[in-house]
C-alpha positions, 0 to 999 in steps of 0.5 A, a space after each residue: 683144355 686142349 688147343 686142338 679143339 679150340 683151333 677146330 672150333 675157331 675154324 669151323 665158326 670163321 672159316 678154315 682160312 681164319 687160322 692158318 697152319 703157318 700161323 700156329 706153328 709161329 705162335 707155337 715156337 714163339 711160345 716155346 722160345 718164350 718158356 726156354 727164356 724164362 726157365 734159363 732166367 730162372 737159373 740165373 736169377 734164383 741163386 742171386 735171388 737166394 744170395 740177397 735173401 740171405 743178406 737181407 733176411 738173416 733169420 730166414 736161412 735159421 729160424 728161430 726156435 720154435 714156441 710152445 704153441 707152433 707145431 714142429 715140422 716133420 724132419 727132412 734131410 737137409 743138405 749142410 752146405 750150399 744153397 739153401 732149399 726153397 722150403 728152407 726160405 719159406 720156413 724162415 720167412 713163416 717164422 719170422 712172421 709168426 714171431 712177436 715183433 718187438 715194437 709192433 704198433 699196429 693193432 689187429 681189429 
């Protein structure tokens, strides 16, 4: 749903001065600044997160070989150097989750 019809509806219900244009401009400016801050923070934190994941989860970057019951994923070109892609990290995490854990003590119902 678009914001302009909502603003129009709010003003129709509560009066034209209930939501001044200046207040709407201020809200847009603050939200735009918050989005830009979040994007900048993500650019800073993403490499750090990848580095920490690669240190803490050794199998995350190089998943174990597929077992006979696992389906291979479609081949995709991957960079041989540099930071791993998000898909690589997710593949590694899923492979660890699906791998039989040695000494697992919980039982499934």
